[in-house]
TIVO-2410 file (N, C-alpha, C; in nm, 3 decimals):
# residues 192
REC num residu      c1      c2      c3 atome chaine
REC   1      X  -0.877   1.889   0.756     N      A
REC   1      X  -0.982   1.868   0.624    CA      A
REC   1      X  -1.093   1.817   0.653     C      A
REC   2      X  -1.151   1.879   0.763     N      A
REC   2      X  -1.312   1.809   0.799    CA      A
REC   2      X  -1.303   1.745   0.938     C      A
REC   3      X  -1.403   1.708   1.010     N      A
REC   3      X  -1.404   1.642   1.111    CA      A
REC   3      X  -1.514   1.531   1.099     C      A
REC   4      X  -1.585   1.454   1.223     N      A
REC   4      X  -1.634   1.338   1.213    CA      A
REC   4      X  -1.800   1.413   1.204     C      A
REC   5      X  -1.838   1.594   1.225     N      A
REC   5      X  -1.959   1.637   1.210    CA      A
REC   5      X  -1.992   1.653   1.066     C      A
REC   6      X  -1.885   1.678   1.004     N      A
REC   6      X  -1.901   1.750   0.890    CA      A
REC   6      X  -1.897   1.632   0.746     C      A
REC   7      X  -1.864   1.512   0.820     N      A
REC   7      X  -1.806   1.409   0.757    CA      A
REC   7      X  -1.929   1.391   0.609     C      A
REC   8      X  -2.002   1.385   0.630     N      A
REC   8      X  -2.146   1.311   0.558    CA      A
REC   8      X  -2.140   1.417   0.403     C      A
REC   9      X  -2.085   1.521   0.395     N      A
REC   9      X  -2.087   1.642   0.310    CA      A
REC   9      X  -1.932   1.688   0.321     C      A
REC  10      X  -1.918   1.696   0.185     N      A
REC  10      X  -1.799   1.755   0.164    CA      A
REC  10      X  -1.793   1.898   0.148     C      A
REC  11      X  -1.731   1.987   0.218     N      A
REC  11      X  -1.701   2.100   0.236    CA      A
REC  11      X  -1.659   2.155   0.070     C      A
REC  12      X  -1.668   2.250  -0.015     N      A
REC  12      X  -1.621   2.313  -0.080    CA      A
REC  12      X  -1.459   2.321  -0.085     C      A
REC  13      X  -1.447   2.341  -0.024     N      A
REC  13      X  -1.300   2.365   0.051    CA      A
REC  13      X  -1.197   2.226   0.089     C      A
REC  14      X  -1.287   2.177   0.142     N      A
REC  14      X  -1.208   2.025   0.108    CA      A
REC  14      X  -1.197   1.920  -0.001     C      A
REC  15      X  -1.293   1.999  -0.091     N      A
REC  15      X  -1.293   1.911  -0.211    CA      A
REC  15      X  -1.173   1.992  -0.317     C      A
REC  16      X  -1.150   2.116  -0.302     N      A
REC  16      X  -1.067   2.207  -0.363    CA      A
REC  16      X  -0.941   2.128  -0.316     C      A
REC  17      X  -0.925   2.162  -0.182     N      A
REC  17      X  -0.794   2.064  -0.151    CA      A
REC  17      X  -0.753   1.935  -0.177     C      A
REC  18      X  -0.872   1.849  -0.216     N      A
REC  18      X  -0.822   1.715  -0.282    CA      A
REC  18      X  -0.807   1.715  -0.397     C      A
REC  19      X  -0.862   1.808  -0.478     N      A
REC  19      X  -0.793   1.821  -0.632    CA      A
REC  19      X  -0.665   1.874  -0.607     C      A
REC  20      X  -0.638   1.955  -0.572     N      A
REC  20      X  -0.489   1.985  -0.573    CA      A
REC  20      X  -0.403   1.851  -0.491     C      A
REC  21      X  -0.417   1.795  -0.402     N      A
REC  21      X  -0.359   1.695  -0.380    CA      A
REC  21      X  -0.376   1.563  -0.423     C      A
REC  22      X  -0.450   1.526  -0.525     N      A
REC  22      X  -0.484   1.407  -0.604    CA      A
REC  22      X  -0.496   1.420  -0.714     C      A
REC  23      X  -0.494   1.326  -0.775     N      A
REC  23      X  -0.525   1.304  -0.921    CA      A
REC  23      X  -0.686   1.262  -0.983     C      A
REC  24      X  -0.779   1.321  -0.906     N      A
REC  24      X  -0.913   1.277  -0.912    CA      A
REC  24      X  -1.005   1.435  -0.954     C      A
REC  25      X  -1.081   1.432  -1.024     N      A
REC  25      X  -1.184   1.547  -1.043    CA      A
REC  25      X  -1.290   1.556  -0.948     C      A
REC  26      X  -1.348   1.657  -0.924     N      A
REC  26      X  -1.466   1.679  -0.835    CA      A
REC  26      X  -1.565   1.548  -0.846     C      A
REC  27      X  -1.614   1.500  -0.967     N      A
REC  27      X  -1.690   1.439  -0.972    CA      A
REC  27      X  -1.643   1.294  -0.873     C      A
REC  28      X  -1.526   1.286  -0.978     N      A
REC  28      X  -1.442   1.133  -0.873    CA      A
REC  28      X  -1.439   1.137  -0.744     C      A
REC  29      X  -1.383   1.255  -0.685     N      A
REC  29      X  -1.397   1.261  -0.547    CA      A
REC  29      X  -1.544   1.244  -0.476     C      A
REC  30      X  -1.644   1.335  -0.517     N      A
REC  30      X  -1.770   1.310  -0.472    CA      A
REC  30      X  -1.785   1.172  -0.501     C      A
REC  31      X  -1.785   1.076  -0.590     N      A
REC  31      X  -1.832   0.954  -0.603    CA      A
REC  31      X  -1.755   0.857  -0.521     C      A
REC  32      X  -1.625   0.890  -0.453     N      A
REC  32      X  -1.549   0.817  -0.413    CA      A
REC  32      X  -1.620   0.817  -0.242     C      A
REC  33      X  -1.629   0.960  -0.255     N      A
REC  33      X  -1.681   1.000  -0.110    CA      A
REC  33      X  -1.834   0.911  -0.041     C      A
REC  34      X  -1.903   0.910  -0.158     N      A
REC  34      X  -2.010   0.839  -0.133    CA      A
REC  34      X  -2.019   0.686  -0.120     C      A
REC  35      X  -1.905   0.639  -0.180     N      A
REC  35      X  -1.911   0.494  -0.155    CA      A
REC  35      X  -1.832   0.502  -0.018     C      A
REC  36      X  -1.717   0.582   0.014     N      A
REC  36      X  -1.625   0.593   0.172    CA      A
REC  36      X  -1.794   0.594   0.263     C      A
REC  37      X  -1.851   0.657   0.240     N      A
REC  37      X  -1.944   0.718   0.333    CA      A
REC  37      X  -2.077   0.592   0.358     C      A
REC  38      X  -2.070   0.542   0.258     N      A
REC  38      X  -2.180   0.426   0.284    CA      A
REC  38      X  -2.103   0.320   0.375     C      A
REC  39      X  -1.993   0.246   0.331     N      A
REC  39      X  -1.930   0.179   0.368    CA      A
REC  39      X  -1.868   0.178   0.522     C      A
REC  40      X  -1.844   0.358   0.528     N      A
REC  40      X  -1.775   0.381   0.692    CA      A
REC  40      X  -1.870   0.524   0.731     C      A
REC  41      X  -2.016   0.519   0.774     N      A
REC  41      X  -2.112   0.577   0.792    CA      A
REC  41      X  -2.010   0.681   0.911     C      A
REC  42      X  -1.935   0.627   0.966     N      A
REC  42      X  -1.883   0.746   1.080    CA      A
REC  42      X  -1.766   0.831   1.054     C      A
REC  43      X  -1.721   0.800   0.918     N      A
REC  43      X  -1.603   0.877   0.886    CA      A
REC  43      X  -1.459   0.844   0.871     C      A
REC  44      X  -1.465   0.715   0.967     N      A
REC  44      X  -1.347   0.665   0.951    CA      A
REC  44      X  -1.318   0.511   0.932     C      A
REC  45      X  -1.228   0.457   0.860     N      A
REC  45      X  -1.198   0.314   0.848    CA      A
REC  45      X  -1.078   0.258   0.927     C      A
REC  46      X  -1.156   0.155   1.035     N      A
REC  46      X  -1.070   0.107   1.125    CA      A
REC  46      X  -0.987  -0.007   1.061     C      A
REC  47      X  -0.902  -0.103   1.136     N      A
REC  47      X  -0.781  -0.157   1.048    CA      A
REC  47      X  -0.886  -0.314   1.065     C      A
REC  48      X  -1.012  -0.325   1.113     N      A
REC  48      X  -1.077  -0.467   1.120    CA      A
REC  48      X  -1.160  -0.458   0.969     C      A
REC  49      X  -1.208  -0.316   0.936     N      A
REC  49      X  -1.294  -0.300   0.850    CA      A
REC  49      X  -1.219  -0.303   0.687     C      A
REC  50      X  -1.091  -0.269   0.714     N      A
REC  50      X  -1.013  -0.244   0.638    CA      A
REC  50      X  -0.955  -0.404   0.575     C      A
REC  51      X  -0.939  -0.509   0.682     N      A
REC  51      X  -0.897  -0.620   0.675    CA      A
REC  51      X  -1.016  -0.722   0.578     C      A
REC  52      X  -1.115  -0.657   0.631     N      A
REC  52      X  -1.246  -0.714   0.538    CA      A
REC  52      X  -1.256  -0.730   0.373     C      A
REC  53      X  -1.193  -0.564   0.354     N      A
REC  53      X  -1.230  -0.528   0.229    CA      A
REC  53      X  -1.108  -0.651   0.182     C      A
REC  54      X  -0.975  -0.647   0.201     N      A
REC  54      X  -0.912  -0.754   0.182    CA      A
REC  54      X  -0.949  -0.886   0.142     C      A
REC  55      X  -1.008  -0.922   0.261     N      A
REC  55      X  -1.063  -1.060   0.266    CA      A
REC  55      X  -1.153  -1.103   0.138     C      A
REC  56      X  -1.269  -1.036   0.144     N      A
REC  56      X  -1.345  -1.018  -0.006    CA      A
REC  56      X  -1.262  -1.029  -0.126     C      A
REC  57      X  -1.133  -0.953  -0.178     N      A
REC  57      X  -1.057  -0.963  -0.276    CA      A
REC  57      X  -0.958  -1.088  -0.271     C      A
REC  58      X  -0.907  -1.143  -0.150     N      A
REC  58      X  -0.839  -1.221  -0.149    CA      A
REC  58      X  -0.909  -1.374  -0.055     C      A
REC  59      X  -1.004  -1.414  -0.120     N      A
REC  59      X  -1.091  -1.531   0.001    CA      A
REC  59      X  -1.004  -1.632   0.036     C      A
REC  60      X  -0.913  -1.708  -0.048     N      A
REC  60      X  -0.850  -1.774  -0.044    CA      A
REC  60      X  -0.714  -1.771   0.042     C      A
REC  61      X  -0.683  -1.657   0.053     N      A
REC  61      X  -0.571  -1.644   0.159    CA      A
REC  61      X  -0.603  -1.588   0.313     C      A
REC  62      X  -0.464  -1.534   0.351     N      A
REC  62      X  -0.496  -1.496   0.495    CA      A
REC  62      X  -0.414  -1.342   0.470     C      A
REC  63      X  -0.536  -1.205   0.423     N      A
REC  63      X  -0.460  -1.099   0.395    CA      A
REC  63      X  -0.465  -1.038   0.524     C      A
REC  64      X  -0.471  -1.072   0.682     N      A
REC  64      X  -0.441  -0.975   0.781    CA      A
REC  64      X  -0.320  -0.913   0.779     C      A
REC  65      X  -0.232  -0.978   0.788     N      A
REC  65      X  -0.099  -0.921   0.771    CA      A
REC  65      X  -0.020  -0.817   0.688     C      A
REC  66      X  -0.079  -0.860   0.581     N      A
REC  66      X  -0.010  -0.752   0.463    CA      A
REC  66      X  -0.143  -0.653   0.452     C      A
REC  67      X  -0.272  -0.670   0.510     N      A
REC  67      X  -0.362  -0.564   0.520    CA      A
REC  67      X  -0.330  -0.467   0.586     C      A
REC  68      X  -0.256  -0.514   0.714     N      A
REC  68      X  -0.196  -0.423   0.842    CA      A
REC  68      X  -0.103  -0.329   0.799     C      A
REC  69      X  -0.023  -0.386   0.696     N      A
REC  69      X   0.103  -0.305   0.644    CA      A
REC  69      X   0.042  -0.201   0.568     C      A
REC  70      X  -0.036  -0.227   0.468     N      A
REC  70      X  -0.079  -0.119   0.382    CA      A
REC  70      X  -0.174  -0.032   0.467     C      A
REC  71      X  -0.289  -0.086   0.563     N      A
REC  71      X  -0.319  -0.005   0.657    CA      A
REC  71      X  -0.253   0.107   0.704     C      A
REC  72      X  -0.123   0.093   0.779     N      A
REC  72      X  -0.025   0.196   0.795    CA      A
REC  72      X   0.039   0.299   0.740     C      A
REC  73      X   0.038   0.239   0.606     N      A
REC  73      X   0.058   0.337   0.515    CA      A
REC  73      X  -0.036   0.450   0.460     C      A
REC  74      X  -0.134   0.371   0.471     N      A
REC  74      X  -0.299   0.482   0.473    CA      A
REC  74      X  -0.311   0.578   0.548     C      A
REC  75      X  -0.272   0.527   0.685     N      A
REC  75      X  -0.302   0.585   0.822    CA      A
REC  75      X  -0.171   0.710   0.838     C      A
REC  76      X  -0.192   0.818   0.746     N      A
REC  76      X  -0.071   0.883   0.738    CA      A
REC  76      X  -0.059   0.976   0.910     C      A
REC  77      X  -0.169   0.979   0.918     N      A
REC  77      X  -0.132   1.029   1.139    CA      A
REC  77      X  -0.110   0.986   1.202     C      A
REC  78      X  -0.153   0.828   1.172     N      A
REC  78      X  -0.085   0.735   1.280    CA      A
REC  78      X  -0.211   0.702   1.392     C      A
REC  79      X  -0.336   0.785   1.355     N      A
REC  79      X  -0.428   0.755   1.468    CA      A
REC  79      X  -0.498   0.649   1.470     C      A
REC  80      X  -0.462   0.540   1.379     N      A
REC  80      X  -0.532   0.402   1.393    CA      A
REC  80      X  -0.684   0.369   1.322     C      A
REC  81      X  -0.681   0.488   1.278     N      A
REC  81      X  -0.802   0.502   1.146    CA      A
REC  81      X  -0.789   0.577   1.041     C      A
REC  82      X  -0.848   0.538   0.921     N      A
REC  82      X  -0.824   0.601   0.808    CA      A
REC  82      X  -0.920   0.712   0.746     C      A
REC  83      X  -0.907   0.838   0.764     N      A
REC  83      X  -1.030   0.926   0.739    CA      A
REC  83      X  -1.030   0.908   0.549     C      A
REC  84      X  -1.132   0.960   0.538     N      A
REC  84      X  -1.147   0.991   0.375    CA      A
REC  84      X  -1.050   1.063   0.296     C      A
REC  85      X  -1.001   1.151   0.380     N      A
REC  85      X  -0.868   1.214   0.303    CA      A
REC  85      X  -0.776   1.140   0.288     C      A
REC  86      X  -0.752   1.060   0.391     N      A
REC  86      X  -0.592   0.971   0.393    CA      A
REC  86      X  -0.638   0.882   0.277     C      A
REC  87      X  -0.778   0.786   0.258     N      A
REC  87      X  -0.783   0.713   0.186    CA      A
REC  87      X  -0.769   0.760   0.014     C      A
REC  88      X  -0.860   0.860  -0.006     N      A
REC  88      X  -0.861   0.909  -0.155    CA      A
REC  88      X  -0.698   0.952  -0.204     C      A
REC  89      X  -0.616   1.008  -0.137     N      A
REC  89      X  -0.469   1.034  -0.103    CA      A
REC  89      X  -0.393   0.947  -0.151     C      A
REC  90      X  -0.408   0.833  -0.068     N      A
REC  90      X  -0.348   0.711  -0.123    CA      A
REC  90      X  -0.396   0.626  -0.243     C      A
REC  91      X  -0.505   0.645  -0.248     N      A
REC  91      X  -0.558   0.586  -0.370    CA      A
REC  91      X  -0.530   0.645  -0.521     C      A
REC  92      X  -0.509   0.742  -0.526     N      A
REC  92      X  -0.448   0.844  -0.600    CA      A
REC  92      X  -0.339   0.824  -0.625     C      A
REC  93      X  -0.258   0.774  -0.563     N      A
REC  93      X  -0.101   0.758  -0.578    CA      A
REC  93      X  -0.133   0.590  -0.617     C      A
REC  94      X  -0.182   0.532  -0.570     N      A
REC  94      X  -0.150   0.388  -0.589    CA      A
REC  94      X  -0.236   0.356  -0.746     C      A
REC  95      X  -0.324   0.435  -0.738     N      A
REC  95      X  -0.392   0.404  -0.884    CA      A
REC  95      X  -0.348   0.484  -0.998     C      A
REC  96      X  -0.338   0.636  -0.983     N      A
REC  96      X  -0.268   0.704  -1.088    CA      A
REC  96      X  -0.156   0.786  -1.056     C      A
REC  97      X  -0.055   0.764  -0.969     N      A
REC  97      X   0.054   0.809  -0.941    CA      A
REC  97      X   0.160   0.759  -1.068     C      A
REC  98      X   0.286   0.806  -1.085     N      A
REC  98      X   0.372   0.793  -1.184    CA      A
REC  98      X   0.441   0.686  -1.124     C      A
REC  99      X   0.517   0.649  -1.181     N      A
REC  99      X   0.635   0.513  -1.131    CA      A
REC  99      X   0.707   0.596  -1.030     C      A
REC 100      X   0.717   0.676  -0.977     N      A
REC 100      X   0.829   0.722  -0.888    CA      A
REC 100      X   0.718   0.744  -0.763     C      A
REC 101      X   0.613   0.799  -0.786     N      A
REC 101      X   0.525   0.819  -0.671    CA      A
REC 101      X   0.451   0.665  -0.617     C      A
REC 102      X   0.468   0.602  -0.701     N      A
REC 102      X   0.407   0.439  -0.682    CA      A
REC 102      X   0.503   0.391  -0.584     C      A
REC 103      X   0.675   0.410  -0.656     N      A
REC 103      X   0.747   0.347  -0.581    CA      A
REC 103      X   0.756   0.399  -0.430     C      A
REC 104      X   0.793   0.538  -0.439     N      A
REC 104      X   0.759   0.602  -0.292    CA      A
REC 104      X   0.672   0.547  -0.194     C      A
REC 105      X   0.577   0.490  -0.259     N      A
REC 105      X   0.457   0.471  -0.178    CA      A
REC 105      X   0.505   0.333  -0.125     C      A
REC 106      X   0.558   0.244  -0.215     N      A
REC 106      X   0.619   0.119  -0.200    CA      A
REC 106      X   0.712   0.082  -0.082     C      A
REC 107      X   0.783   0.198  -0.114     N      A
REC 107      X   0.924   0.214   0.000    CA      A
REC 107      X   0.862   0.245   0.135     C      A
REC 108      X   0.748   0.315   0.179     N      A
REC 108      X   0.683   0.330   0.277    CA      A
REC 108      X   0.611   0.176   0.339     C      A
REC 109      X   0.555   0.110   0.238     N      A
REC 109      X   0.522   0.011   0.268    CA      A
REC 109      X   0.628  -0.107   0.328     C      A
REC 110      X   0.704  -0.103   0.262     N      A
REC 110      X   0.819  -0.187   0.298    CA      A
REC 110      X   0.932  -0.166   0.434     C      A
REC 111      X   0.890  -0.034   0.438     N      A
REC 111      X   0.969   0.009   0.530    CA      A
REC 111      X   0.911   0.020   0.658     C      A
REC 112      X   0.871  -0.116   0.746     N      A
REC 112      X   0.776  -0.138   0.830    CA      A
REC 112      X   0.838  -0.060   0.938     C      A
REC 113      X   0.900  -0.028   0.981     N      A
REC 113      X   0.960   0.011   1.095    CA      A
REC 113      X   0.970   0.188   1.112     C      A
REC 114      X   0.975   0.216   0.973     N      A
REC 114      X   0.961   0.404   0.942    CA      A
REC 114      X   1.102   0.421   0.984     C      A
REC 115      X   1.221   0.354   0.933     N      A
REC 115      X   1.377   0.419   1.017    CA      A
REC 115      X   1.418   0.447   0.872     C      A
REC 116      X   1.351   0.476   0.757     N      A
REC 116      X   1.412   0.538   0.649    CA      A
REC 116      X   1.500   0.446   0.560     C      A
REC 117      X   1.500   0.326   0.602     N      A
REC 117      X   1.534   0.225   0.494    CA      A
REC 117      X   1.458   0.054   0.537     C      A
REC 118      X   1.496  -0.030   0.380     N      A
REC 118      X   1.402  -0.112   0.401    CA      A
REC 118      X   1.531  -0.211   0.428     C      A
REC 119      X   1.511  -0.325   0.522     N      A
REC 119      X   1.649  -0.399   0.592    CA      A
REC 119      X   1.571  -0.558   0.526     C      A
REC 120      X   1.655  -0.634   0.484     N      A
REC 120      X   1.605  -0.767   0.489    CA      A
REC 120      X   1.530  -0.812   0.515     C      A
REC 121      X   1.531  -0.856   0.644     N      A
REC 121      X   1.384  -0.872   0.701    CA      A
REC 121      X   1.279  -0.835   0.693     C      A
REC 122      X   1.259  -0.699   0.668     N      A
REC 122      X   1.140  -0.621   0.618    CA      A
REC 122      X   1.070  -0.647   0.471     C      A
REC 123      X   1.192  -0.672   0.417     N      A
REC 123      X   1.126  -0.744   0.246    CA      A
REC 123      X   1.054  -0.873   0.282     C      A
REC 124      X   1.120  -0.977   0.344     N      A
REC 124      X   1.087  -1.084   0.372    CA      A
REC 124      X   0.960  -1.098   0.460     C      A
REC 125      X   0.950  -0.989   0.554     N      A
REC 125      X   0.819  -0.953   0.588    CA      A
REC 125      X   0.675  -0.941   0.504     C      A
REC 126      X   0.691  -0.869   0.434     N      A
REC 126      X   0.618  -0.815   0.332    CA      A
REC 126      X   0.620  -0.894   0.241     C      A
REC 127      X   0.699  -1.010   0.181     N      A
REC 127      X   0.661  -1.074   0.045    CA      A
REC 127      X   0.559  -1.225   0.106     C      A
REC 128      X   0.615  -1.230   0.273     N      A
REC 128      X   0.578  -1.351   0.296    CA      A
REC 128      X   0.418  -1.304   0.328     C      A
REC 129      X   0.398  -1.189   0.357     N      A
REC 129      X   0.242  -1.157   0.367    CA      A
REC 129      X   0.178  -1.135   0.238     C      A
REC 130      X   0.244  -1.109   0.166     N      A
REC 130      X   0.183  -1.138   0.010    CA      A
REC 130      X   0.114  -1.262   0.003     C      A
REC 131      X   0.254  -1.374   0.016     N      A
REC 131      X   0.236  -1.470  -0.005    CA      A
REC 131      X   0.097  -1.549   0.065     C      A
REC 132      X   0.068  -1.503   0.202     N      A
REC 132      X  -0.039  -1.565   0.299    CA      A
REC 132      X  -0.169  -1.475   0.252     C      A
REC 133      X  -0.126  -1.397   0.175     N      A
REC 133      X  -0.280  -1.305   0.160    CA      A
REC 133      X  -0.323  -1.404   0.018     C      A
REC 134      X  -0.238  -1.391  -0.060     N      A
REC 134      X  -0.291  -1.448  -0.195    CA      A
REC 134      X  -0.336  -1.608  -0.190     C      A
REC 135      X  -0.295  -1.691  -0.104     N      A
REC 135      X  -0.348  -1.821  -0.066    CA      A
REC 135      X  -0.233  -1.897  -0.134     C      A
REC 136      X  -0.287  -2.040  -0.135     N      A
REC 136      X  -0.206  -2.170  -0.178    CA      A
REC 136      X  -0.212  -2.191  -0.352     C      A
REC 137      X  -0.314  -2.104  -0.402     N      A
REC 137      X  -0.356  -2.147  -0.540    CA      A
REC 137      X  -0.225  -2.098  -0.614     C      A
REC 138      X  -0.131  -2.021  -0.579     N      A
REC 138      X  -0.058  -1.928  -0.656    CA      A
REC 138      X   0.068  -2.010  -0.603     C      A
REC 139      X   0.068  -2.109  -0.548     N      A
REC 139      X   0.200  -2.232  -0.558    CA      A
REC 139      X   0.338  -2.192  -0.474     C      A
REC 140      X   0.303  -2.083  -0.419     N      A
REC 140      X   0.427  -2.021  -0.326    CA      A
REC 140      X   0.433  -2.092  -0.179     C      A
REC 141      X   0.560  -2.090  -0.138     N      A
REC 141      X   0.498  -2.113   0.014    CA      A
REC 141      X   0.616  -2.018   0.078     C      A
REC 142      X   0.612  -2.053   0.243     N      A
REC 142      X   0.651  -1.954   0.327    CA      A
REC 142      X   0.817  -1.931   0.274     C      A
REC 143      X   0.844  -2.091   0.258     N      A
REC 143      X   1.016  -2.082   0.237    CA      A
REC 143      X   1.031  -2.021   0.055     C      A
REC 144      X   0.954  -2.040  -0.016     N      A
REC 144      X   0.961  -1.981  -0.137    CA      A
REC 144      X   0.939  -1.821  -0.145     C      A
REC 145      X   0.865  -1.804  -0.032     N      A
REC 145      X   0.865  -1.625  -0.026    CA      A
REC 145      X   0.977  -1.586   0.039     C      A
REC 146      X   1.053  -1.649   0.135     N      A
REC 146      X   1.167  -1.596   0.164    CA      A
REC 146      X   1.280  -1.605   0.105     C      A
REC 147      X   1.289  -1.688  -0.018     N      A
REC 147      X   1.360  -1.742  -0.103    CA      A
REC 147      X   1.372  -1.570  -0.243     C      A
REC 148      X   1.235  -1.599  -0.232     N      A
REC 148      X   1.171  -1.469  -0.325    CA      A
REC 148      X   1.240  -1.333  -0.306     C      A
REC 149      X   1.191  -1.294  -0.164     N      A
REC 149      X   1.250  -1.176  -0.064    CA      A
REC 149      X   1.400  -1.163  -0.065     C      A
REC 150      X   1.473  -1.278  -0.063     N      A
REC 150      X   1.631  -1.250  -0.059    CA      A
REC 150      X   1.699  -1.219  -0.211     C      A
REC 151      X   1.594  -1.284  -0.312     N      A
REC 151      X   1.615  -1.262  -0.465    CA      A
REC 151      X   1.591  -1.120  -0.487     C      A
REC 152      X   1.476  -1.041  -0.435     N      A
REC 152      X   1.422  -0.930  -0.490    CA      A
REC 152      X   1.540  -0.859  -0.363     C      A
REC 153      X   1.545  -0.824  -0.306     N      A
REC 153      X   1.643  -0.770  -0.167    CA      A
REC 153      X   1.773  -0.774  -0.247     C      A
REC 154      X   1.854  -0.888  -0.294     N      A
REC 154      X   1.990  -0.882  -0.337    CA      A
REC 154      X   1.991  -0.807  -0.458     C      A
REC 155      X   1.884  -0.822  -0.577     N      A
REC 155      X   1.918  -0.747  -0.674    CA      A
REC 155      X   1.864  -0.602  -0.655     C      A
REC 156      X   1.821  -0.547  -0.543     N      A
REC 156      X   1.787  -0.402  -0.527    CA      A
REC 156      X   1.921  -0.325  -0.450     C      A
REC 157      X   1.986  -0.420  -0.391     N      A
REC 157      X   2.106  -0.399  -0.269    CA      A
REC 157      X   2.206  -0.357  -0.345     C      A
REC 158      X   2.200  -0.255  -0.407     N      A
REC 158      X   2.350  -0.216  -0.523    CA      A
REC 158      X   2.465  -0.166  -0.441     C      A
REC 159      X   2.425  -0.112  -0.357     N      A
REC 159      X   2.557  -0.134  -0.268    CA      A
REC 159      X   2.615  -0.210  -0.178     C      A
REC 160      X   2.520  -0.327  -0.170     N      A
REC 160      X   2.527  -0.431  -0.098    CA      A
REC 160      X   2.576  -0.390   0.088     C      A
REC 161      X   2.477  -0.317   0.121     N      A
REC 161      X   2.512  -0.274   0.269    CA      A
REC 161      X   2.447  -0.301   0.348     C      A
REC 162      X   2.347  -0.387   0.292     N      A
REC 162      X   2.250  -0.496   0.398    CA      A
REC 162      X   2.118  -0.405   0.403     C      A
REC 163      X   2.107  -0.269   0.342     N      A
REC 163      X   1.999  -0.208   0.383    CA      A
REC 163      X   1.954  -0.107   0.214     C      A
REC 164      X   1.818  -0.108   0.209     N      A
REC 164      X   1.743  -0.010   0.077    CA      A
REC 164      X   1.728   0.141   0.164     C      A
REC 165      X   1.793   0.227   0.064     N      A
REC 165      X   1.765   0.385   0.113    CA      A
REC 165      X   1.636   0.403  -0.005     C      A
REC 166      X   1.560   0.513   0.016     N      A
REC 166      X   1.466   0.507  -0.064    CA      A
REC 166      X   1.498   0.583  -0.229     C      A
REC 167      X   1.623   0.618  -0.210     N      A
REC 167      X   1.660   0.635  -0.368    CA      A
REC 167      X   1.737   0.510  -0.415     C      A
REC 168      X   1.792   0.407  -0.343     N      A
REC 168      X   1.832   0.307  -0.363    CA      A
REC 168      X   1.756   0.236  -0.446     C      A
REC 169      X   1.623   0.201  -0.366     N      A
REC 169      X   1.506   0.148  -0.379    CA      A
REC 169      X   1.443   0.184  -0.532     C      A
REC 170      X   1.430   0.306  -0.509     N      A
REC 170      X   1.353   0.393  -0.656    CA      A
REC 170      X   1.468   0.328  -0.775     C      A
REC 171      X   1.592   0.373  -0.756     N      A
REC 171      X   1.689   0.376  -0.878    CA      A
REC 171      X   1.665   0.238  -0.932     C      A
REC 172      X   1.679   0.102  -0.831     N      A
REC 172      X   1.724  -0.012  -0.852    CA      A
REC 172      X   1.586  -0.083  -0.909     C      A
REC 173      X   1.445  -0.052  -0.864     N      A
REC 173      X   1.370  -0.089  -0.897    CA      A
REC 173      X   1.297  -0.043  -1.056     C      A
REC 174      X   1.350   0.066  -1.087     N      A
REC 174      X   1.331   0.097  -1.199    CA      A
REC 174      X   1.412   0.054  -1.323     C      A
REC 175      X   1.520  -0.011  -1.298     N      A
REC 175      X   1.634  -0.081  -1.363    CA      A
REC 175      X   1.570  -0.223  -1.385     C      A
REC 176      X   1.485  -0.292  -1.309     N      A
REC 176      X   1.438  -0.416  -1.343    CA      A
REC 176      X   1.273  -0.437  -1.348     C      A
REC 177      X   1.190  -0.443  -1.431     N      A
REC 177      X   1.074  -0.448  -1.457    CA      A
REC 177      X   1.002  -0.557  -1.370     C      A
REC 178      X   1.075  -0.640  -1.388     N      A
REC 178      X   1.018  -0.781  -1.259    CA      A
REC 178      X   1.040  -0.739  -1.154     C      A
REC 179      X   1.119  -0.663  -1.115     N      A
REC 179      X   1.109  -0.611  -0.941    CA      A
REC 179      X   0.990  -0.508  -0.919     C      A
REC 180      X   0.935  -0.429  -1.053     N      A
REC 180      X   0.868  -0.345  -0.991    CA      A
REC 180      X   0.731  -0.386  -1.017     C      A
REC 181      X   0.694  -0.499  -1.112     N      A
REC 181      X   0.600  -0.598  -1.063    CA      A
REC 181      X   0.574  -0.705  -0.957     C      A
REC 182      X   0.689  -0.743  -0.936     N      A
REC 182      X   0.682  -0.832  -0.778    CA      A
REC 182      X   0.653  -0.723  -0.669     C      A
REC 183      X   0.722  -0.581  -0.664     N      A
REC 183      X   0.663  -0.479  -0.569    CA      A
REC 183      X   0.540  -0.470  -0.607     C      A
REC 184      X   0.467  -0.452  -0.699     N      A
REC 184      X   0.334  -0.425  -0.684    CA      A
REC 184      X   0.238  -0.562  -0.671     C      A
REC 185      X   0.281  -0.672  -0.647     N      A
REC 185      X   0.228  -0.772  -0.583    CA      A
REC 185      X   0.183  -0.855  -0.655     C      A
REC 186      X   0.225  -0.883  -0.788     N      A
REC 186      X   0.188  -0.941  -0.915    CA      A
REC 186      X   0.188  -1.064  -0.897     C      A
REC 187      X   0.107  -1.179  -0.818     N      A
REC 187      X   0.171  -1.302  -0.802    CA      A
REC 187      X   0.243  -1.408  -0.910     C      A
REC 188      X   0.193  -1.352  -1.044     N      A
REC 188      X   0.268  -1.380  -1.161    CA      A
REC 188      X   0.409  -1.437  -1.152     C      A
REC 189      X   0.439  -1.268  -1.130     N      A
REC 189      X   0.609  -1.216  -1.127    CA      A
REC 189      X   0.682  -1.298  -1.017     C      A
REC 190      X   0.625  -1.298  -0.886     N      A
REC 190      X   0.670  -1.359  -0.800    CA      A
REC 190      X   0.707  -1.519  -0.804     C      A
REC 191      X   0.651  -1.584  -0.895     N      A
REC 191      X   0.729  -1.684  -0.962    CA      A
REC 191      X   0.834  -1.734  -1.029     C      A
REC 192      X   0.853  -1.562  -1.118     N      A
REC 192      X   0.985  -1.609  -1.203    CA      A
REC 192      X   1.114  -1.576  -1.086     C      A
***
């Protein structure tokens, strides 16, 4: 889908592939590409630059850990950088995907070790990283993050086997709007 040499100009074939695999129009793809080129003139977004974006959005907290988890989901090929194609495809899911697509994406985020299921420890890692990211103004502590993670995990572990599969995660999350909002990292819902 393009390389570093052709990055500054999207080829028609690349645009057509992105139209098929995202929910963006031709105009939107070109607009996002322009922003991406401006921020990443080399055509790749590294982990540090990705963390900087989160630092601007969450200036009162420490988004390093959480942005690292999100980075790993965006970086589909695991090369340590995010290409425009990886960026726009993930953005399409997170901003315009249906509930199942968003939950599948969230499952990948929570499945830190990529073993096909989410453990209680992984749930705690992500919720704790969210708490660190949003900062002290939201009134959550590391202790309450662990408690909240346990609450979410227990409500989703329908078969009580200590792990969440992708299907279990999706099915249980859909049954409880609170869980969907909490998984979407809405700090207001993490207090409930």
